[in-house]
FINU-425334 format. One line per field, with one value per residue: z, y, x of N, C-alpha, C in turn; residue in one letter; residue number from 1. Coordinates in steps of 0.05 Angstrom, whole numbers. Atoms other than C-alpha are relative to their C-alpha. Last residue first. Example, Ala and Ser with C-alpha at 12.3 -4.5 7.8 and 13.67 -1.06 7.14 Angstrom:
<recs>
nc3	(-1  0) $
nc2	(-24  -24) $
nc1	(-16  18) $
cac3	(143  156) $
cac2	(-21  -90) $
cac1	(273  246) $
cc3	(14  0) $
cc2	(22  24) $
cc1	(-15  18) $
residuo	(S  A) $
num	(2  1) $
</recs>
This chain:
<recs>
nc3	(-21  27  1  7  27  20  -5  13  26  2  -4  21  24  -3  20  32  16  -1  23  -19  -18  -32  -3  -2  -26  -14  9  -9  -29  -10  8  -19  -31  2  0  -15  -12  -2  25  9  25  25  -9  -4  29  7  -18  16  14  -4  -7  15  11  -26  -4  -25  -20  -17  21  7  -25  4  25  4  -24  16  17  -9  -14  29  6  33  -9  -11  -7  9  -24  -26  -1  8  -30  -14  7  1  -36  -9  5  -20  -27  -16  -18  -32  1  18  20  -17  -3  26  2  -31  14  23  -12  -16  19  17  -14  3  -23  -19  -17  4  -1  -24  -20  7  -11  -31  -4  6  -20  -18  3  -1  -24  -3  -13  29  2  -26  9  15  -11  -18  23  14  -18  -7  16  -3  -21  11  -19  -13  -22  4  22  -10  -18  13  6  -28  -20  11  -8  -28  -5  7  -21  -23  -1  -13  31  16  29  7  -2  20  18  4  3  25  16  -1  13  25  21  12  -7  -19  3  -20  -26  5  -6  -27  -15  3  -11  -26  -3  -3  -28  -26  -5  -3  -29  -16  29  7  22  16  7  26  18  -4  16  22  -11  6  26  18  -3  13  28  7  -6  23  19  -5  10  -20  -12  21  -15  -17  13  11  -20  -15  26  4  -24  -8  18  -12  -27  3  4  14  35  12  -4  22  22  -4  -9  18  16  -9  4  43  2  -15  13  -20  4  26  6  -15  7  25  -5  -16  13  22  -14  -8  25  15  -17  5  19  -13  -15  19  12  -17  -1  17  -10  18  -21  -6  25  8  -23  11  23  -12  -9  25  10  -10  24  29  18  -13  1  27  7  -15  6  17  -23  -20  23  12  -14  -4  34  -1  23  -20  -14  25  22  -24  -5  27  4  -22  9  26  -17  -11  30  15  30  9  4  24  6  -19  -14  19  1  -33  -3  22  -10  -22  7  2  -17  -12  12  38  -1) $
nc2	(-22  -17  -31  -2  15  -26  -10  16  4  -30  0  15  -14  -21  9  -5  -20  -6  10  -11  23  -4  4  29  8  -15  14  26  8  0  23  17  2  12  31  19  -2  26  15  1  9  -27  -24  7  -2  -25  -9  5  -10  -22  -6  -11  -35  -10  0  -13  20  5  11  29  18  10  13  25  12  19  25  21  5  15  24  2  5  30  -1  -28  -15  8  -17  -33  -13  -2  -30  -24  -10  1  -34  -21  -2  -9  -18  4  28  10  18  32  23  9  20  27  19  19  24  31  15  9  19  -5  -14  16  -15  -23  -9  6  -22  -26  -6  -9  -30  -21  -3  -16  -36  -14  1  -3  26  17  20  31  25  7  11  25  13  7  15  30  7  9  19  21  15  -15  -8  -28  -13  12  -24  -28  -4  6  -23  -22  9  -5  -28  -7  10  -13  -29  0  12  17  -12  10  30  8  -4  3  19  16  -10  9  35  0  4  26  1  14  15  19  -11  -13  12  6  -23  -4  22  -7  -24  2  19  -19  -23  18  10  6  -3  -24  -4  16  26  3  -10  11  19  -14  -5  23  10  -26  15  26  -3  -12  17  9  2  4  24  11  25  25  19  -10  -28  8  20  -27  -12  16  6  -25  2  23  -19  -16  5  -27  4  -16  13  24  -9  -5  19  17  -9  2  33  -2  -12  21  21  14  28  20  11  -8  -29  -1  9  -19  -24  2  8  -34  -9  16  -12  -35  -1  1  -19  -19  -2  -4  -33  -16  -25  -6  7  22  16  -5  11  31  -3  1  24  21  1  25  19  5  7  -7  -26  -10  15  -8  -23  6  -7  -23  -29  3  -5  -26  -9  -27  -3  -6  29  15  -9  12  37  12  -9  22  29  7  1  29  14  7  -5  -26  -24  -9  -6  -8  -26  -20  -2  -5  -23  -14  -5  -16  -30  -12  -7  -26  -16  -10  -23) $
nc1	(-9  -13  12  30  9  -5  16  25  -1  9  30  6  -12  22  23  -7  -2  28  20  23  12  -15  -29  -11  4  -18  -19  10  -11  -26  -13  14  -14  -30  -6  2  -33  -15  0  27  -3  12  22  24  11  -3  24  33  -4  11  21  20  -3  6  27  -6  7  -33  -19  14  -4  -35  -7  8  -22  -32  18  4  -22  -8  7  14  30  3  29  -2  -10  18  21  -8  -10  22  21  -16  -5  27  0  -22  9  -31  4  3  -14  -16  12  7  -14  -11  30  -4  -33  9  24  -12  -16  22  14  30  11  0  14  4  -32  -9  16  -1  -24  2  12  -31  -18  13  2  -36  -8  -27  -17  -5  32  -2  -10  14  33  -8  -3  30  11  -7  10  28  0  0  9  22  -18  -1  -10  -21  -5  -13  -27  -18  -8  -20  -25  -7  5  -30  -25  3  -7  -31  -15  28  -1  21  11  -15  8  32  1  -7  16  27  -4  -6  28  9  29  4  -4  -4  3  -18  -21  -6  -5  -27  -21  10  -11  -27  -4  8  -19  -29  5  -27  -23  -11  10  -8  14  -11  20  23  2  11  25  10  4  17  27  0  10  29  14  -10  14  28  9  22  -3  4  -15  -18  -19  -31  -22  -15  -23  -23  -16  -10  -24  -26  -6  -13  -26  -8  -6  28  28  5  5  28  21  6  23  30  6  -8  23  22  11  13  -13  3  -31  -23  -5  -21  -18  -14  -3  -24  -25  3  -6  -19  -22  2  -21  -29  -3  1  -33  -22  1  -10  9  24  27  9  6  27  16  -3  16  25  7  -2  22  16  -8  13  -19  -21  -13  -16  -23  -26  -7  -21  -35  -1  -1  -18  -11  -4  -12  7  18  26  12  -3  24  21  -4  13  31  8  6  23  23  -1  7  -27  2  -12  24  5  -21  -16  11  0  -26  -17  18  -22  -21  7  2  -25  -14  15  -2  7  12) $
cac3	(-78  -126  -64  -68  -74  -14  27  -5  21  93  102  72  126  185  155  165  236  254  218  263  242  217  144  153  181  125  70  103  106  40  23  63  31  -43  -16  6  -54  -86  -61  0  42  98  149  112  97  175  178  116  161  217  179  140  193  223  151  134  77  36  -19  40  71  -1  -9  60  48  -16  26  73  27  0  73  82  163  164  108  101  135  89  32  40  72  3  -36  -1  15  -69  -76  -38  -69  -139  -170  -226  -259  -233  -175  -118  -169  -194  -116  -88  -161  -133  -59  -83  -126  -74  -26  -65  -33  -82  -139  -200  -180  -161  -223  -263  -224  -237  -315  -314  -271  -321  -380  -350  -323  -383  -360  -392  -317  -305  -370  -340  -278  -309  -351  -291  -253  -310  -320  -255  -258  -325  -308  -379  -403  -470  -483  -411  -427  -501  -466  -416  -474  -517  -463  -458  -536  -542  -494  -541  -605  -569  -571  -510  -456  -388  -363  -393  -356  -290  -300  -311  -253  -202  -228  -209  -148  -122  -112  -113  -173  -156  -204  -267  -256  -246  -318  -347  -328  -349  -420  -421  -407  -456  -510  -497  -501  -566  -592  -532  -538  -480  -429  -400  -340  -292  -313  -271  -205  -233  -243  -177  -151  -180  -152  -90  -86  -113  -55  -4  -34  -33  -83  -132  -71  -95  -159  -128  -81  -141  -191  -125  -108  -180  -198  -140  -159  -229  -193  -161  -154  -82  -58  -93  -58  14  -6  -39  19  61  21  11  98  110  59  94  39  26  101  123  62  69  141  127  74  112  166  113  81  148  169  108  123  191  162  113  164  213  152  127  188  155  223  175  149  222  237  170  189  257  227  180  242  288  256  280  357  405  355  343  412  421  363  391  461  423  375  434  463  402  395  466  449  522  487  440  499  540  480  471  542  542  478  505  576  529  490  559  601  667  693  678  746  784  730  688  746  763  683  678  741  706  641  681  710  644  612  661  710) $
cac2	(-383  -427  -446  -519  -503  -456  -526  -566  -526  -518  -592  -600  -549  -590  -656  -609  -595  -666  -693  -645  -687  -628  -647  -655  -583  -552  -593  -570  -501  -501  -525  -473  -428  -448  -455  -382  -352  -368  -312  -270  -273  -221  -273  -322  -284  -286  -356  -370  -334  -371  -430  -421  -416  -489  -515  -497  -549  -501  -497  -481  -428  -399  -391  -369  -314  -299  -294  -253  -200  -200  -183  -122  -120  -134  -76  -71  -135  -172  -138  -156  -225  -241  -214  -267  -318  -327  -318  -381  -417  -410  -452  -492  -484  -418  -413  -395  -341  -309  -298  -270  -221  -197  -184  -152  -97  -85  -59  -6  4  -36  12  -5  -73  -92  -67  -105  -164  -157  -151  -213  -252  -242  -260  -322  -346  -325  -355  -300  -276  -276  -233  -176  -175  -166  -109  -74  -81  -60  5  22  17  55  112  146  118  116  47  23  79  47  -24  -4  23  -29  -80  -44  -36  -113  -129  -86  -117  -187  -169  -160  -130  -162  -186  -114  -70  -102  -105  -41  -20  -65  -43  35  10  -5  64  57  99  150  210  171  114  159  193  127  101  167  165  91  95  158  113  48  91  121  145  120  57  23  77  131  161  108  126  192  160  128  204  226  160  187  258  235  200  262  296  251  248  321  332  374  428  494  476  404  435  485  415  383  434  444  368  366  437  402  336  367  291  315  250  285  358  326  291  344  390  342  334  411  413  354  382  452  484  539  567  620  616  541  533  578  533  480  503  528  454  423  472  454  376  385  409  358  303  330  336  261  227  161  135  134  202  224  195  216  290  283  258  325  370  344  398  449  441  475  483  414  387  427  403  329  351  375  320  270  300  289  223  200  121  114  87  154  194  164  167  243  265  232  276  337  327  324  389  419  453  427  373  313  281  277  287  232  181  181  177  116  84  98  70  6  0  9  -49  -103  -126) $
cac1	(-245  -288  -324  -299  -228  -232  -257  -208  -155  -190  -189  -113  -97  -134  -99  -26  -48  -63  -1  46  111  156  145  70  65  103  60  -8  23  34  -32  -69  -26  -51  -119  -121  -88  -148  -186  -163  -94  -87  -84  -53  9  22  8  55  119  99  111  165  216  191  198  272  267  314  248  198  249  257  178  171  221  176  110  140  157  86  69  108  119  196  205  286  300  249  279  357  334  299  356  404  363  341  423  432  370  391  330  342  301  272  227  274  309  250  217  294  297  222  236  308  270  215  267  302  369  408  390  427  451  383  347  395  390  314  328  378  322  267  309  327  247  218  153  111  91  171  181  134  163  238  208  179  251  290  246  251  329  329  292  310  383  352  353  319  266  264  260  203  163  175  145  83  71  92  32  -15  7  4  -73  -132  -82  -104  -39  2  -48  -45  35  41  -5  27  95  66  42  108  132  206  216  177  169  195  154  93  112  125  59  20  51  39  -37  -38  -6  -50  -112  -90  -164  -213  -248  -208  -221  -172  -209  -174  -108  -112  -99  -35  -16  -35  4  68  48  43  107  140  114  132  209  210  266  235  224  196  175  157  102  71  66  28  -16  -37  -41  -90  -132  -140  -164  -223  -248  -277  -230  -177  -189  -181  -124  -87  -105  -73  -14  10  -7  42  91  95  140  94  108  60  11  18  -13  -68  -91  -82  -124  -179  -180  -189  -243  -280  -264  -292  -362  -362  -350  -402  -450  -435  -441  -431  -388  -332  -341  -340  -273  -241  -262  -236  -172  -172  -196  -139  -91  -127  -105  -150  -200  -203  -210  -263  -296  -281  -311  -380  -381  -382  -437  -474  -457  -472  -459  -430  -366  -363  -380  -322  -270  -298  -286  -211  -206  -233  -185  -121  -143  -150  -204  -207  -258  -207  -193  -253  -303  -265  -256  -326  -351  -298  -339  -407  -377  -360  -425  -462  -419  -424  -380) $
cc3	(-20  12  -17  -4  -7  -27  -17  9  -15  -33  -20  1  -18  -28  7  -17  -33  -11  9  -25  16  19  28  0  -1  26  24  -3  9  25  2  -11  20  28  -6  -3  29  9  1  -29  -9  -26  -15  8  2  -28  -4  15  -23  -20  13  10  -19  -5  21  11  31  21  19  -17  -16  27  2  -26  1  22  -19  -13  15  7  -26  1  -23  0  14  2  -5  31  17  6  -4  28  14  2  -1  33  2  -10  22  24  14  15  -20  -3  -26  -20  18  5  -34  -20  26  -13  -27  8  8  -28  -21  5  0  30  27  20  -11  -3  24  14  -8  10  29  1  -13  19  22  -8  -6  21  -8  6  -30  -10  17  -17  -21  22  12  -22  -14  16  -2  -22  4  22  0  28  24  24  2  -25  11  28  -15  -19  21  10  -17  3  29  5  -8  21  20  -8  13  -27  -23  -36  -21  -3  -29  -33  -2  -3  -32  -20  1  -20  -35  -13  -16  7  12  -10  26  29  5  3  38  12  4  20  35  6  0  25  21  5  13  19  21  -18  -6  -34  -29  4  -25  -15  1  -24  -29  5  -8  -27  -11  3  -14  -16  -9  0  -32  -23  8  -6  18  6  -20  11  24  -18  -12  22  23  -17  0  20  4  -9  14  17  -6  -9  -13  -31  -8  9  -25  -32  0  9  -31  -16  12  9  -29  -4  9  -22  16  -4  -26  -8  25  -9  -24  6  9  -17  -18  20  10  -17  1  21  -11  -28  10  12  -23  -22  16  10  -14  12  -24  18  6  -28  -9  21  -13  -20  14  18  -24  -27  6  -15  -28  -5  24  -1  -19  -1  13  -11  -24  5  14  -29  -7  17  2  -23  4  -27  6  14  -27  -15  21  0  -25  -2  15  -8  -24  16  16  -22  -7  -26  -16  -1  -27  -11  20  13  -10  -4  25  9  -17  12  29  -14  -4  24  16  -11  -28) $
cc2	(-1  25  14  20  -1  -12  40  14  -7  9  26  8  -8  21  37  -16  3  23  9  -14  10  -25  -1  -6  -36  -21  9  -19  -29  -7  -8  -29  -16  4  -4  -30  -17  -4  -21  -20  1  -10  19  14  -12  12  22  11  2  24  28  0  8  31  17  -1  7  -29  -7  -20  -30  -10  -9  -17  -27  -10  -10  -17  -24  -2  -16  -28  3  -7  -25  11  30  21  -5  11  26  15  -5  22  22  13  8  24  20  8  13  20  1  -28  -8  -8  -30  -17  -16  -21  -23  -15  -15  -17  -31  -15  -36  -31  -2  3  -26  17  31  13  3  23  27  2  15  23  21  8  13  25  16  10  -3  -24  -10  -7  -17  -29  -5  -20  -35  -18  -7  -19  -33  -20  -17  -28  -32  -20  14  11  32  18  -12  12  24  -9  -5  28  13  1  1  26  9  -5  19  24  1  -17  -25  9  6  -36  -19  4  -9  -26  -9  10  -5  -29  9  -4  -27  -4  -28  -26  -19  16  22  -17  -5  22  0  -20  4  27  3  -19  18  24  -1  -4  -2  -1  28  12  -12  -25  -3  17  -6  -28  8  5  -32  -10  15  -18  -24  -1  5  -29  -10  12  3  -31  -9  -18  -24  -21  7  25  -9  -21  24  12  -17  1  37  4  -22  7  20  -11  34  -10  19  -12  -27  3  1  -21  -13  13  -5  -37  2  17  -7  -18  -18  -27  -14  -17  11  28  8  -2  23  18  2  -5  32  14  -7  12  26  0  0  24  25  -1  8  32  23  27  1  -15  -34  -16  5  -14  -25  -4  8  -29  -21  6  -22  -19  -12  -8  9  25  15  -5  17  29  -3  -7  22  19  -3  17  31  17  25  4  -3  -30  -16  2  -7  -28  -18  10  -27  -20  -3  -8  -31  -16  1  -2  25  18  19  14  3  29  28  16  14  31  24  4  15  21  10  10  32  31  9) $
cc1	(37  20  7  -14  -25  -5  0  -24  -23  7  -1  -30  -13  2  -12  -32  8  -6  -25  -20  -23  -20  13  30  9  -9  17  31  -2  4  31  18  -8  18  20  -4  -10  25  12  3  -29  0  -4  -19  -27  -14  -4  -20  -33  -5  -17  -22  -19  4  -19  -34  4  -23  31  24  -14  -6  31  3  -20  18  26  0  7  32  5  -4  -18  -28  -8  -38  -9  15  -15  -28  2  3  -28  -14  3  3  -29  -8  16  -10  33  4  23  5  5  -22  -9  11  8  -26  -10  19  1  -20  16  21  -12  -9  -36  -16  -4  -11  -4  24  18  -5  6  23  -2  -11  21  24  -10  0  33  17  24  20  0  -31  -7  9  -20  -28  4  5  -30  -17  13  -6  -30  -6  10  -7  -20  21  14  24  28  -4  7  28  23  0  17  29  16  3  28  19  -2  10  35  20  -10  5  -26  -15  13  -7  -31  -9  7  -18  -28  11  2  -24  -10  -27  -5  3  14  0  27  29  -1  0  24  14  -3  17  34  3  4  22  16  -2  31  16  13  -8  2  -18  9  -22  -30  -5  -16  -34  -12  4  -29  -30  3  -8  -30  -16  1  -9  -34  -10  -7  13  2  18  18  17  27  20  18  24  19  22  9  23  26  18  26  33  8  -2  -23  -23  1  -16  -33  -22  -1  -17  -29  -17  -6  -28  -27  -11  -10  14  -15  23  23  3  23  31  22  6  26  21  13  14  33  25  9  13  34  13  10  28  14  1  4  -10  -23  -18  -4  -7  -33  -20  -6  -23  -32  -7  -5  -25  -18  -1  -16  26  18  18  23  24  19  0  17  27  8  14  31  17  3  15  -17  -23  -22  -6  -6  -29  -29  -3  -14  -30  3  7  -24  -33  2  -6  24  -4  17  -20  11  29  23  -4  6  20  19  -10  20  31  -3  5  30  17  -3  7  -14) $
residuo	(T  G  R  S  S  A  T  A  A  Q  E  R  H  R  E  A  L  S  S  Q  G  I  S  Q  Y  A  E  S  L  K  L  H  L  E  G  L  R  E  G  R  A  K  A  L  V  L  E  L  L  P  I  A  E  Q  F  R  N  Q  K  M  R  V  A  A  M  T  D  M  F  D  V  N  D  P  Q  A  E  L  A  I  S  A  F  E  D  A  R  T  I  D  A  P  E  A  H  A  L  V  W  A  L  N  N  A  F  I  A  A  N  P  D  M  R  V  A  A  E  L  H  F  S  A  S  E  L  Q  G  D  S  F  L  L  N  G  L  A  F  H  A  A  A  V  N  H  G  S  A  I  M  E  E  L  T  S  R  Y  S  Q  R  Q  V  D  T  R  A  R  Y  Y  F  A  Q  I  A  S  Y  V  A  G  N  N  P  A  L  E  A  A  E  T  L  L  T  L  R  R  K  D  A  D  P  Q  D  D  T  I  S  D  L  Q  L  L  A  F  N  S  A  A  T  K  L  E  A  D  Q  D  D  L  R  M  G  D  V  L  L  K  R  V  T  E  R  E  G  R  D  S  F  I  T  A  L  R  L  R  A  T  T  N  T  P  D  A  R  L  Q  K  R  A  H  Q  V  A  N  E  Y  C  R  T  A  D  T  T  R  D  L  G  Q  F  F  L  A  I  E  F  W  L  D  P  N  R  K  A  A  S  N  L  R  L  T  A  Q  D  M  E  K  S  A  L  Y  Y  Q  S  W  L  L  D  N  E  L  S  E  G  W  A  G  Q  Q  L  H  H  E  V  Q  T  L  I  K  D  R  D  M) $
num	(349  348  347  346  345  344  343  342  341  340  339  338  337  336  335  334  333  332  331  330  329  328  327  326  325  324  323  322  321  320  319  318  317  316  315  314  313  312  311  310  309  308  307  306  305  304  303  302  301  300  299  298  297  296  295  294  293  292  291  290  289  288  287  286  285  284  283  282  281  280  279  278  277  276  275  274  273  272  271  270  269  268  267  266  265  264  263  262  261  260  259  258  257  256  255  254  253  252  251  250  249  248  247  246  245  244  243  242  241  240  239  238  237  236  235  234  233  232  231  230  229  228  227  226  225  224  223  222  221  220  219  218  217  216  215  214  213  212  211  210  209  208  207  206  205  204  203  202  201  200  199  198  197  196  195  194  193  192  191  190  189  188  187  186  185  184  183  182  181  180  179  178  177  176  175  174  173  172  171  170  169  168  167  166  165  164  163  162  161  160  159  158  157  156  155  154  153  152  151  150  149  148  147  146  145  144  143  142  141  140  139  138  137  136  135  134  133  132  131  130  129  128  127  126  125  124  123  122  121  120  119  118  117  116  115  114  113  112  111  110  109  108  107  106  105  104  103  102  101  100  99  98  97  96  95  94  93  92  91  90  89  88  87  86  85  84  83  82  81  80  79  78  77  76  75  74  73  72  71  70  69  68  67  66  65  64  63  62  61  60  59  58  57  56  55  54  53  52  51  50  49  48  47  46  45  44  43  42  41  40  39  38  37  36  35  34  33  32  31  30  29  28  27  26  25  24  23  22  21  20  19  18  17  16  15  14  13  12  11  10  9  8  7  6  5  4  3  2  1) $
</recs>
């Protein structure tokens, strides 16, 4: 059946069953008009839906932005701002409205407005996890305004990184940022400054679990596996519910010499059970399963990781899958993955 005929039938059913004025009907008709590429009609219906439920203004703005309909997106964002402000006036503890405003103003580059929104929100409730994570991410966002030629650039970065870690110790983006600056440091003095900051946090009893975790990652990157394992285990003991702590400890234990596969399996299982859709955690568990020669269990994990991989990781994953398939007697698939690995290598990826 061709597309036009399908749309004609859909329109018929909509006219028969969705002729009334309601939010649901507006959304149904908007989907039909979008499918038939009648954007003006779709826009009218989306506007009508948002007037019935103003919470939709933000989502519709994002939708129009994705279609590069800048005028429509701007109008919807303004409506979303007005609605969120009205909600905050009625209930200043409305975290959803506050974070929606923060997102819009952050996209506009109005960082002082974002800062005030987040500070005011945490003043009302300093235990709101969503607000603290948003404030942590906002601290990280400010890192891009610091350039290497600015005075005390490293000190300013470390201040922001420390602030981000204090606000949300489980925010993985904090530790990714610390590691990124550590890896690209131009001198040993710069690298030591990042390590010293983390050691000072530990010594002062300030945000100790997160500092142990970050320091463990840095030591692992320098090949100091024993010290890395010590700090990651300290982080896990202090915060056993932080899945990322358990995951990274599992990775270090699996790659140490000699590897401690039993404990690596234990911590990898804790992490993956907490976040079963986390691709990084799948990657760790796959590494453990490969070390255990449990290839049939490793293969589906590696294939899920492969689907999200980019760059040089593609070649690495194809080689692991080749090894796994060869080990279970699937020579044809093993050869195909070897070919894919060679192709990835030749492309310089």
